[in-house]
VOPAGU-2260 file (C-alpha; in pm, 1 decimal, decimal comma):
REM VOPAGU-2260
SITE   aa  ch    i         X         Y         Z
SITE  UNK   A    0   -1166,9    2820,1   -2372,0
SITE  UNK   A    1   -1298,1    3023,8   -2122,1
SITE  UNK   A    2   -1041,2    3310,8   -2021,1
SITE  UNK   A    3    -795,6    3231,0   -1722,9
SITE  UNK   A    4    -858,6    3457,2   -1426,9
SITE  UNK   A    5    -566,3    3620,1   -1306,7
SITE  UNK   A    6    -583,1    3589,8    -961,4
SITE  UNK   A    7    -834,9    3261,6    -884,6
SITE  UNK   A    8    -663,0    2959,6    -755,5
SITE  UNK   A    9    -779,8    2581,3    -878,9
SITE  UNK   A   10    -714,1    2299,4    -677,5
SITE  UNK   A   11    -477,2    2148,4    -942,8
SITE  UNK   A   12    -158,4    2417,2    -910,6
SITE  UNK   A   13     -23,3    2297,3   -1231,7
SITE  UNK   A   14    -335,2    2364,3   -1440,9
SITE  UNK   A   15    -440,3    2653,4   -1599,8
SITE  UNK   A   16    -619,3    2914,3   -1305,5
SITE  UNK   A   17    -981,1    2821,5   -1354,6
SITE  UNK   A   18   -1288,9    3100,5   -1415,8
SITE  UNK   A   19   -1510,7    3231,4   -1153,9
SITE  UNK   A   20   -1781,3    3018,5   -1376,4
SITE  UNK   A   21   -1603,6    2699,7   -1380,7
SITE  UNK   A   22   -1506,8    2697,9    -970,9
SITE  UNK   A   23   -1866,9    2785,4    -891,2
SITE  UNK   A   24   -1968,5    2520,4   -1109,4
SITE  UNK   A   25   -1662,0    2252,5    -928,4
SITE  UNK   A   26   -1855,6    2348,6    -620,4
SITE  UNK   A   27   -2180,1    2241,4    -738,2
SITE  UNK   A   28   -2081,5    1903,2    -845,5
SITE  UNK   A   29   -1902,2    1824,3    -496,9
SITE  UNK   A   30   -2241,8    1889,8    -362,1
SITE  UNK   A   31   -2407,8    1683,8    -574,7
SITE  UNK   A   32   -2119,7    1402,4    -513,2
SITE  UNK   A   33   -2159,5    1447,8    -149,3
SITE  UNK   A   34   -2535,7    1306,0    -162,1
SITE  UNK   A   35   -2374,4     960,0    -249,1
SITE  UNK   A   36   -2039,5    1020,0     -90,2
SITE  UNK   A   37   -2156,6    1118,5     291,1
SITE  UNK   A   38   -2395,7     798,6     343,0
SITE  UNK   A   39   -2046,8     589,9     287,3
SITE  UNK   A   40   -1861,6     815,5     493,5
SITE  UNK   A   41   -2082,8     796,3     754,6
SITE  UNK   A   42   -2094,3     370,8     734,2
SITE  UNK   A   43   -1687,3     413,4     744,1
SITE  UNK   A   44   -1729,1     617,5    1077,1
SITE  UNK   A   45   -1943,6     410,3    1232,1
SITE  UNK   A   46   -1744,0      79,6    1143,0
SITE  UNK   A   47   -1448,3     224,5    1291,9
SITE  UNK   A   48   -1612,3     313,6    1630,8
SITE  UNK   A   49   -1783,7     -78,0    1607,5
SITE  UNK   A   50   -1472,1    -226,0    1510,9
SITE  UNK   A   51   -1182,2     -49,3    1613,9
SITE  UNK   A   52    -983,0    -350,5    1867,8
SITE  UNK   A   53    -983,5    -264,0    2208,1
SITE  UNK   A   54    -649,1    -288,5    2429,8
SITE  UNK   A   55    -668,0    -630,9    2519,8
SITE  UNK   A   56    -408,1    -801,5    2346,6
SITE  UNK   A   57    -488,1   -1075,5    2089,1
SITE  UNK   A   58    -498,1   -1478,9    2157,2
SITE  UNK   A   59    -210,7   -1437,2    1894,5
SITE  UNK   A   60       9,2   -1175,8    2064,4
SITE  UNK   A   61     -49,8   -1371,7    2429,1
SITE  UNK   A   62     105,8   -1741,0    2269,2
SITE  UNK   A   63     399,4   -1456,1    2091,9
SITE  UNK   A   64     483,5   -1399,6    2440,3
SITE  UNK   A   65     516,4   -1752,8    2564,7
SITE  UNK   A   66     756,4   -1819,2    2239,5
SITE  UNK   A   67    1013,5   -1563,6    2394,1
SITE  UNK   A   68    1148,1   -1595,6    2769,9
SITE  UNK   A   69    1002,6   -1286,2    3022,0
SITE  UNK   A   70    1270,3   -1003,1    2943,8
SITE  UNK   A   71    1375,7   -1023,6    2647,5
SITE  UNK   A   72    1537,7    -762,5    2542,5
SITE  UNK   A   73    1710,4    -648,0    2178,1
SITE  UNK   A   74    2031,8    -415,7    2276,5
SITE  UNK   A   75    2302,2    -327,6    2005,2
SITE  UNK   A   76    2620,1    -444,8    1975,5
SITE  UNK   A   77    2934,3    -312,7    1795,1
SITE  UNK   A   78    3173,4    -608,2    1669,1
SITE  UNK   A   79    3553,4    -527,2    1779,2
SITE  UNK   A   80    3701,2    -833,2    1684,2
SITE  UNK   A   81    3610,2   -1117,1    1401,4
SITE  UNK   A   82    3761,9   -1464,1    1365,4
SITE  UNK   A   83    3637,1   -1662,3    1120,1
SITE  UNK   A   84    3690,5   -2083,2    1097,4
SITE  UNK   A   85    3525,3   -2359,3     906,9
SITE  UNK   A   86    3248,7   -2505,7     956,0
SITE  UNK   A   87    3236,2   -2738,3     680,1
SITE  UNK   A   88    2924,2   -2996,5     688,0
SITE  UNK   A   89    3082,4   -3341,3     586,7
SITE  UNK   A   90    2917,8   -3479,5     249,7
SITE  UNK   A   91    2657,5   -3784,5     323,0
SITE  UNK   A   92    2722,7   -4113,6      54,9
SITE  UNK   A   93    3052,7   -4029,6     -38,5
SITE  UNK   A   94    3026,2   -3687,5    -155,7
SITE  UNK   A   95    3246,0   -3423,1     -87,4
SITE  UNK   A   96    3208,6   -3160,7     176,6
SITE  UNK   A   97    3025,1   -2875,2     173,7
SITE  UNK   A   98    3296,8   -2557,1     272,8
SITE  UNK   A   99    3128,2   -2342,4     464,2
SITE  UNK   A  100    3297,9   -2049,5     703,3
SITE  UNK   A  101    3143,3   -1980,2     999,3
SITE  UNK   A  102    3288,4   -1682,0    1256,4
SITE  UNK   A  103    3343,3   -1584,2    1629,7
SITE  UNK   A  104    3312,5   -1258,2    1726,3
SITE  UNK   A  105    3343,5   -1039,2    1976,6
SITE  UNK   A  106    3091,6    -744,3    2074,9
SITE  UNK   A  107    3054,3    -437,2    2276,8
SITE  UNK   A  108    2663,7    -383,7    2402,2
SITE  UNK   A  109    2608,0     -61,1    2324,3
SITE  UNK   A  110    2289,5       6,2    2508,6
SITE  UNK   A  111    2062,0    -164,6    2775,0
SITE  UNK   A  112    2178,5    -324,9    3136,3
SITE  UNK   A  113    2503,0    -462,6    2972,4
SITE  UNK   A  114    2611,3    -147,4    2818,6
SITE  UNK   A  115    2949,4    -136,0    2811,5
SITE  UNK   A  116    3030,6    -466,1    2849,9
SITE  UNK   A  117    3205,6    -766,1    2556,3
SITE  UNK   A  118    3018,2   -1090,1    2482,7
SITE  UNK   A  119    3172,5   -1376,7    2243,8
SITE  UNK   A  120    2917,3   -1472,4    1964,4
SITE  UNK   A  121    2910,6   -1802,8    1737,4
SITE  UNK   A  122    2769,0   -1641,9    1387,7
SITE  UNK   A  123    2696,3   -1878,8    1127,8
SITE  UNK   A  124    2792,4   -1933,9     763,1
SITE  UNK   A  125    2494,9   -1767,2     601,2
SITE  UNK   A  126    2582,7   -1460,5     860,7
SITE  UNK   A  127    2971,5   -1421,0     819,5
SITE  UNK   A  128    2904,8   -1440,5     413,7
SITE  UNK   A  129    2707,1   -1144,5     386,3
SITE  UNK   A  130    2997,1    -971,1     541,9
SITE  UNK   A  131    3068,6    -911,8     900,9
SITE  UNK   A  132    3392,3    -676,3     990,9
SITE  UNK   A  133    3526,5    -465,4    1264,8
SITE  UNK   A  134    3312,6    -169,3    1384,7
SITE  UNK   A  135    2997,3    -335,0    1219,9
SITE  UNK   A  136    2646,2    -288,9    1440,6
SITE  UNK   A  137    2465,1    -606,2    1533,2
SITE  UNK   A  138    2105,5    -649,3    1646,9
SITE  UNK   A  139    2149,1    -878,7    1980,9
SITE  UNK   A  140    1879,4   -1031,9    2145,1
SITE  UNK   A  141    1940,4   -1063,7    2517,9
SITE  UNK   A  142    1749,6   -1316,9    2783,7
SITE  UNK   A  143    1760,3   -1185,9    3169,7
SITE  UNK   A  144    1678,5   -1575,0    3260,9
SITE  UNK   A  145    2029,4   -1689,8    3135,9
SITE  UNK   A  146    2374,1   -1613,1    3273,4
SITE  UNK   A  147    2746,6   -1630,3    3152,6
SITE  UNK   A  148    2789,7   -1683,3    2795,7
SITE  UNK   A  149    2472,3   -1768,1    2671,7
SITE  UNK   A  150    2301,0   -1435,3    2762,9
SITE  UNK   A  151    2372,1   -1293,4    2410,7
SITE  UNK   A  152    2303,0   -1375,5    2096,2
SITE  UNK   A  153    2286,5   -1278,8    1766,3
SITE  UNK   A  154    1929,1   -1117,7    1578,9
SITE  UNK   A  155    1991,5    -917,0    1331,4
SITE  UNK   A  156    2164,6    -677,1    1129,6
SITE  UNK   A  157    2117,1    -301,6    1224,2
SITE  UNK   A  158    2014,3    -116,0     933,2
SITE  UNK   A  159    1842,5     225,1    1095,3
SITE  UNK   A  160    2157,0     447,8     869,7
SITE  UNK   A  161    2028,6     302,6     518,9
SITE  UNK   A  162    1649,1     336,3     615,7
SITE  UNK   A  163    1650,5     638,1     770,0
SITE  UNK   A  164    1868,7     778,6     519,2
SITE  UNK   A  165    1656,5     659,8     248,6
SITE  UNK   A  166    1348,5     782,8     450,1
SITE  UNK   A  167    1485,7    1117,3     472,7
SITE  UNK   A  168    1608,7    1138,4     109,8
SITE  UNK   A  169    1240,6    1050,0       6,9
SITE  UNK   A  170    1064,4    1288,9     194,9
SITE  UNK   A  171    1267,4    1563,7      63,4
SITE  UNK   A  172    1271,3    1457,3    -318,5
SITE  UNK   A  173     861,9    1413,9    -289,7
SITE  UNK   A  174     832,4    1769,0    -107,2
SITE  UNK   A  175    1096,0    1926,8    -351,0
SITE  UNK   A  176     948,5    1808,5    -652,4
SITE  UNK   A  177     592,0    1829,7    -577,7
SITE  UNK   A  178     576,6    2076,4    -275,1
SITE  UNK   A  179     303,8    2134,3     -80,7
SITE  UNK   A  180     126,6    1840,7    -270,7
SITE  UNK   A  181     383,5    1606,3    -213,7
SITE  UNK   A  182     418,4    1719,5     158,5
SITE  UNK   A  183      47,2    1648,3     187,4
SITE  UNK   A  184      97,5    1302,4      31,4
SITE  UNK   A  185     368,0    1215,5     289,2
SITE  UNK   A  186      60,8    1345,4     578,7
SITE  UNK   A  187    -127,1    1110,0     405,1
SITE  UNK   A  188      72,6     792,0     425,6
SITE  UNK   A  189     188,3     889,6     773,2
SITE  UNK   A  190    -239,0     862,4     882,4
SITE  UNK   A  191    -245,5     552,7     640,7
SITE  UNK   A  192      14,9     388,6     860,7
SITE  UNK   A  193    -134,0     453,0    1140,3
SITE  UNK   A  194    -461,2     299,7    1089,8
SITE  UNK   A  195    -260,2      -3,9     934,6
SITE  UNK   A  196     -87,2     -20,3    1278,0
SITE  UNK   A  197    -402,3      50,5    1548,8
SITE  UNK   A  198    -695,2     -69,2    1329,0
SITE  UNK   A  199    -591,5    -295,2    1030,1
SITE  UNK   A  200    -357,4    -549,7    1170,7
SITE  UNK   A  201    -486,3    -555,7    1553,4
SITE  UNK   A  202    -863,2    -604,7    1357,9
SITE  UNK   A  203    -709,8    -879,7    1146,0
SITE  UNK   A  204    -567,5   -1039,7    1453,2
SITE  UNK   A  205    -876,8   -1045,4    1619,5
SITE  UNK   A  206   -1199,8   -1183,2    1610,8
SITE  UNK   A  207   -1366,4    -953,5    1327,5
SITE  UNK   A  208   -1426,0    -996,8     953,1
SITE  UNK   A  209   -1144,0    -968,3     749,0
SITE  UNK   A  210   -1314,7    -850,8     513,0
SITE  UNK   A  211   -1541,4    -579,5     714,5
SITE  UNK   A  212   -1192,8    -464,3     906,2
SITE  UNK   A  213   -1003,0    -412,9     555,2
SITE  UNK   A  214   -1272,7    -254,1     392,8
SITE  UNK   A  215   -1353,2     -19,9     642,0
SITE  UNK   A  216    -940,0      76,8     682,9
SITE  UNK   A  217    -921,2      96,8     356,0
SITE  UNK   A  218   -1201,1     329,1     266,7
SITE  UNK   A  219   -1099,0     505,6     566,2
SITE  UNK   A  220    -733,7     569,5     426,5
SITE  UNK   A  221    -874,7     644,6     132,5
SITE  UNK   A  222   -1073,4     889,3     224,0
SITE  UNK   A  223    -836,5    1102,5     405,1
SITE  UNK   A  224    -500,5    1052,6     177,4
SITE  UNK   A  225    -706,3    1203,3     -88,6
SITE  UNK   A  226    -826,3    1465,8      13,5
SITE  UNK   A  227    -500,6    1585,4     208,6
SITE  UNK   A  228    -293,0    1469,6    -125,2
SITE  UNK   A  229    -557,0    1653,2    -415,5
SITE  UNK   A  230    -703,8    1910,6    -221,1
SITE  UNK   A  231   -1123,9    1906,6    -165,1
SITE  UNK   A  232   -1231,3    1957,2    -511,2
SITE  UNK   A  233   -1471,2    1766,6    -785,5
SITE  UNK   A  234   -1212,6    1629,1    -941,5
SITE  UNK   A  235   -1079,3    1446,3    -618,2
SITE  UNK   A  236   -1443,4    1368,6    -502,2
SITE  UNK   A  237   -1520,9    1191,9    -826,8
SITE  UNK   A  238   -1173,4     972,4    -804,4
SITE  UNK   A  239   -1258,5     919,9    -446,0
SITE  UNK   A  240   -1612,8     740,7    -605,9
SITE  UNK   A  241   -1418,4     555,8    -858,7
SITE  UNK   A  242   -1179,9     408,7    -589,0
SITE  UNK   A  243   -1467,5     324,2    -334,2
SITE  UNK   A  244   -1625,7     135,9    -591,2
SITE  UNK   A  245   -1289,8     -48,0    -711,0
SITE  UNK   A  246   -1243,9    -134,1    -360,6
SITE  UNK   A  247   -1617,5    -308,9    -330,9
SITE  UNK   A  248   -1572,7    -454,4    -667,7
SITE  UNK   A  249   -1207,7    -580,8    -539,5
SITE  UNK   A  250   -1363,0    -706,2    -165,4
SITE  UNK   A  251   -1707,6    -937,7    -374,7
SITE  UNK   A  252   -1454,4   -1096,9    -671,0
SITE  UNK   A  253   -1227,3   -1145,0    -411,9
SITE  UNK   A  254   -1433,2   -1355,7    -211,6
SITE  UNK   A  255   -1547,4   -1484,9    -477,7
SITE  UNK   A  256   -1206,8   -1623,5    -575,4
SITE  UNK   A  257   -1100,0   -1724,2    -253,0
SITE  UNK   A  258   -1401,4   -1946,9    -204,2
SITE  UNK   A  259   -1435,5   -2110,9    -512,4
SITE  UNK   A  260   -1023,1   -2163,2    -549,8
SITE  UNK   A  261   -1037,5   -2296,5    -150,5
SITE  UNK   A  262    -721,5   -2105,4    -102,0
SITE  UNK   A  263    -627,4   -2157,2     289,9
SITE  UNK   A  264    -384,2   -1915,3     344,3
SITE  UNK   A  265    -130,9   -2121,5     469,0
SITE  UNK   A  266     147,2   -2089,7     177,5
SITE  UNK   A  267     457,2   -1897,9     393,2
SITE  UNK   A  268     644,2   -1944,5     696,6
SITE  UNK   A  269     451,0   -1609,4     809,7
SITE  UNK   A  270     109,7   -1727,0     808,5
SITE  UNK   A  271     212,9   -2128,9     943,5
SITE  UNK   A  272     379,5   -1910,2    1255,2
SITE  UNK   A  273      95,6   -1725,1    1307,0
SITE  UNK   A  274    -125,9   -2020,1    1296,7
SITE  UNK   A  275      76,5   -2166,5    1617,6
SITE  UNK   A  276      16,4   -1850,2    1751,2
SITE  UNK   A  277    -378,8   -1883,2    1706,7
SITE  UNK   A  278    -520,8   -2166,2    1504,7
SITE  UNK   A  279    -876,0   -2013,1    1524,1
SITE  UNK   A  280    -768,6   -1666,7    1288,0
SITE  UNK   A  281    -931,6   -1667,4     954,1
SITE  UNK   A  282    -649,8   -1718,2     709,4
SITE  UNK   A  283    -872,3   -1729,7     401,7
SITE  UNK   A  284    -980,1   -1359,2     530,8
SITE  UNK   A  285    -683,2   -1276,5     567,5
SITE  UNK   A  286    -574,8   -1369,3     170,5
SITE  UNK   A  287    -887,9   -1163,4      75,6
SITE  UNK   A  288    -783,1    -842,9     320,1
SITE  UNK   A  289    -439,8    -874,4     141,6
SITE  UNK   A  290    -639,0    -842,5    -168,4
SITE  UNK   A  291    -843,0    -530,5     -86,3
SITE  UNK   A  292    -523,1    -370,8      58,9
SITE  UNK   A  293    -306,2    -416,3    -244,2
SITE  UNK   A  294    -565,0    -259,6    -451,3
SITE  UNK   A  295    -568,8      63,0    -272,2
SITE  UNK   A  296    -252,7     233,1    -428,9
SITE  UNK   A  297    -307,7     119,6    -804,6
SITE  UNK   A  298    -726,1     214,0    -759,7
SITE  UNK   A  299    -556,2     605,9    -656,6
SITE  UNK   A  300    -344,7     602,0    -913,7
SITE  UNK   A  301    -618,7     492,9   -1203,5
SITE  UNK   A  302    -893,9     709,6   -1072,9
SITE  UNK   A  303    -724,5    1051,2    -993,0
SITE  UNK   A  304    -587,7    1003,0   -1378,1
SITE  UNK   A  305    -921,2     982,8   -1504,1
SITE  UNK   A  306   -1116,7    1219,8   -1272,3
SITE  UNK   A  307    -853,7    1464,3   -1397,0
SITE  UNK   A  308    -875,2    1388,5   -1750,9
SITE  UNK   A  309   -1264,3    1465,5   -1703,8
SITE  UNK   A  310   -1263,1    1785,3   -1543,1
SITE  UNK   A  311    -976,3    1938,0   -1751,9
SITE  UNK   A  312   -1178,6    1831,7   -2097,2
SITE  UNK   A  313   -1509,9    2002,3   -1947,8
SITE  UNK   A  314   -1328,8    2314,0   -1854,1
SITE  UNK   A  315   -1187,1    2310,2   -2192,4
SITE  UNK   A  316   -1487,5    2294,1   -2323,6
SITE  UNK   A  317   -1792,1    2316,2   -2089,4
SITE  UNK   A  318   -2046,6    2281,7   -2393,0
SITE  UNK   A  319   -1907,0    1898,5   -2462,6
SITE  UNK   A  320   -2178,8    1670,9   -2414,6
SITE  UNK   A  321   -2154,8    1381,2   -2182,2
SITE  UNK   A  322   -2110,1    1089,4   -2454,8
SITE  UNK   A  323   -1815,7    1297,8   -2564,7
SITE  UNK   A  324   -1666,5    1384,6   -2230,6
SITE  UNK   A  325   -1689,1     944,0   -2130,3
SITE  UNK   A  326   -1568,0     888,0   -2524,8
SITE  UNK   A  327   -1295,1    1112,6   -2504,5
SITE  UNK   A  328   -1165,1    1075,1   -2107,1
SITE  UNK   A  329   -1187,7     654,0   -2189,8
SITE  UNK   A  330    -919,7     675,5   -2497,5
SITE  UNK   A  331    -709,9     835,9   -2211,0
SITE  UNK   A  332    -790,1     603,5   -1973,9
SITE  UNK   A  333    -746,9     289,1   -2219,6
SITE  UNK   A  334    -375,2     431,7   -2243,0
SITE  UNK   A  335    -345,7     413,3   -1858,9
SITE  UNK   A  336    -515,0      60,6   -1780,7
SITE  UNK   A  337    -249,1     -69,3   -2059,6
SITE  UNK   A  338      56,8      41,9   -1875,7
SITE  UNK   A  339     -62,5     -39,4   -1489,6
SITE  UNK   A  340    -206,5    -393,6   -1538,6
SITE  UNK   A  341     112,6    -450,2   -1720,3
SITE  UNK   A  342     251,7    -243,8   -1338,3
SITE  UNK   A  343      13,1    -485,1   -1106,9
SITE  UNK   A  344     127,1    -808,5   -1311,5
SITE  UNK   A  345     512,0    -731,2   -1268,6
SITE  UNK   A  346     484,4    -626,9    -900,3
SITE  UNK   A  347     333,5    -944,5    -776,4
SITE  UNK   A  348     584,5   -1136,3    -977,1
SITE  UNK   A  349     877,4    -934,2    -843,0
SITE  UNK   A  350     731,6    -995,7    -489,7
SITE  UNK   A  351     703,7   -1365,2    -577,5
SITE  UNK   A  352     996,8   -1411,1    -721,6
SITE  UNK   A  353    1154,3   -1646,2    -500,5
SITE  UNK   A  354     836,9   -1893,8    -553,7
SITE  UNK   A  355     921,6   -1920,6    -941,0
SITE  UNK   A  356    1254,8   -2006,0    -850,5
SITE  UNK   A  357    1118,3   -2272,2    -681,5
SITE  UNK   A  358     892,9   -2407,9    -907,8
SITE  UNK   A  359    1151,3   -2405,2   -1186,1
SITE  UNK   A  360    1349,0   -2570,6   -1010,8
SITE  UNK   A  361    1098,1   -2808,6    -908,8
SITE  UNK   A  362     989,9   -2835,0   -1268,6
SITE  UNK   A  363     626,2   -2960,5   -1232,4
SITE  UNK   A  364     403,5   -2913,9   -1508,7
SITE  UNK   A  365     299,1   -2573,2   -1580,7
SITE  UNK   A  366     -81,1   -2640,4   -1514,2
SITE  UNK   A  367      49,9   -2794,9   -1200,4
SITE  UNK   A  368     254,3   -2520,6   -1088,4
SITE  UNK   A  369      13,2   -2228,7   -1184,8
SITE  UNK   A  370    -258,5   -2420,0    -946,6
SITE  UNK   A  371     -87,0   -2477,5    -667,4
SITE  UNK   A  372    -204,8   -2375,0    -327,9
SITE  UNK   A  373     114,9   -2060,5    -303,3
SITE  UNK   A  374      85,6   -1976,1    -703,2
SITE  UNK   A  375    -289,6   -1958,6    -685,7
SITE  UNK   A  376    -301,2   -1709,7    -456,1
SITE  UNK   A  377     -90,9   -1460,0    -601,6
SITE  UNK   A  378    -256,7   -1590,7    -924,7
SITE  UNK   A  379    -611,5   -1486,4    -802,7
SITE  UNK   A  380    -494,9   -1142,9    -624,2
SITE  UNK   A  381    -331,6   -1018,4    -936,9
SITE  UNK   A  382    -649,6   -1113,5   -1188,0
SITE  UNK   A  383    -903,0    -952,4    -853,0
SITE  UNK   A  384    -690,4    -637,6    -827,0
SITE  UNK   A  385    -646,3    -629,8   -1239,6
SITE  UNK   A  386   -1035,6    -678,7   -1305,6
SITE  UNK   A  387   -1124,8    -385,0   -1061,6
SITE  UNK   A  388    -864,3    -160,6   -1207,4
SITE  UNK   A  389    -946,2    -207,8   -1553,3
SITE  UNK   A  390   -1367,0    -170,0   -1437,1
SITE  UNK   A  391   -1284,7     165,3   -1194,4
SITE  UNK   A  392   -1203,9     359,7   -1495,6
SITE  UNK   A  393   -1536,4     350,3   -1708,1
SITE  UNK   A  394   -1681,6     386,1   -1383,6
SITE  UNK   A  395   -1464,4     704,5   -1294,9
SITE  UNK   A  396   -1518,4     825,4   -1609,1
SITE  UNK   A  397   -1891,3     805,5   -1632,9
SITE  UNK   A  398   -1910,4     940,7   -1270,0
SITE  UNK   A  399   -1689,2    1225,7   -1405,1
SITE  UNK   A  400   -1912,8    1315,3   -1654,1
SITE  UNK   A  401   -2214,1    1263,7   -1521,8
SITE  UNK   A  402   -2123,0    1488,7   -1223,9
SITE  UNK   A  403   -1938,5    1765,1   -1421,1
SITE  UNK   A  404   -2244,8    1800,3   -1676,6
SITE  UNK   A  405   -2482,2    1757,7   -1429,3
SITE  UNK   A  406   -2325,4    2079,0   -1253,0
SITE  UNK   A  407   -2338,8    2308,4   -1543,1
SITE  UNK   A  408   -2630,4    2540,1   -1601,7
SITE  UNK   A  409   -2801,0    2743,5   -1815,2
SITE  UNK   A  410   -2667,2    3045,4   -1680,5
SITE  UNK   A  411   -2310,9    2918,4   -1694,8
SITE  UNK   A  412   -2380,3    2848,3   -2067,8
SITE  UNK   A  413   -2497,4    3176,2   -2144,6
SITE  UNK   A  414   -2238,1    3347,0   -2007,3
SITE  UNK   A  415   -1964,5    3129,5   -2216,4
SITE  UNK   A  416   -2146,7    3234,0   -2500,4
SITE  UNK   A  417   -2096,7    3595,3   -2426,1
SITE  UNK   A  418   -1765,0    3575,4   -2396,5
SITE  UNK   A  419   -1723,5    3401,2   -2690,1
SITE  UNK   A  420   -1897,5    3645,9   -2849,1
SITE  UNK   A  421   -1708,5    3933,2   -2682,0
SITE  UNK   A  422   -1396,0    3778,4   -2796,8
SITE  UNK   A  423   -1513,1    3745,4   -3125,4
SITE  UNK   A  424   -1622,6    4121,4   -3143,0
SITE  UNK   A  425   -1300,0    4247,7   -2967,6
SITE  UNK   A  426   -1080,2    4063,4   -3252,4
SITE  UNK   A  427   -1273,0    4210,0   -3546,8
């Protein structure tokens, strides 16, 4: 192993500090990889400029405005009184009535034009059953065009406190454990949300190709997030190569899967609502865009692990051949694949749990359930993501091994041999 230098700092603060020779080889490797990444980066920037949505509202946004009365606001209101009452539904065909309890509540409007007013609202049974007590804060709707008691209505529960508290706790824990790297990861996450809110979602609602919008947006996110979280290094650049390959593979396999399975994308209440707002939307393309975006996180995780393993192996033994680097890196990758495939499948299964429960209730044949429109979306999304994940591992491993060996020099090898000889001489 090359001796460590007490004043050198590598890109990974948790790893032993590399020697100056190792840092030189890393820089050369980065330049080699930039020959591949610069064209992709330029294409991403051009894609952002060409596909960036304008300021004009989309057709769906214009239609959505018609579904809400003009001037509708969402003030908060504090519950000051709760009066339950029976609202049971009479049973049909001689069946007993279904017992239900609704409530009449009095709320104090906390903000908006009606701040300080007290309003009486009717809450349905499912809202009251979730728990409403005096002092609770609710989100209301206020229709400025209605006078009297019908001006306010219940919209949702106020969830500011738990969401803000968990967000702060997440940020504090991340920074406390991962320190500067954790802070950079949070900055990268904020950038990712910016791209999604300002580019990805408006682009998907517009006339641009959902596939191009999702690929360009995802590539832009990965370029920034990876370097922010892990630093500008050969390891990170190797991971970026593997991640971009995985994204391209997801797009290709997803397009084939969506087309051959004839997925319409109209399998949820949300997509049905979007259809009402804009029937011209490419809902099959939205399915593909969802597949691409869903693959971002897990591809990032797998590729950075593989890249880190390859470069650590190369630093430990610079004389290791390309084949040996690849073989040892894949030993780590196979373990990671085995665990991450479970992560993908169970994550999708958890998100689709109510859908799976409905299929259990209907007691349909398993082959009918598996190939139904709603279930097929989840199955194809899972399989496409898993295939891209598995293939990204050998590609990242091969790229890391190739660039690590290509970055080595004969002078560097001679230096390592001299250091080894000197160490052996002093050991005598």
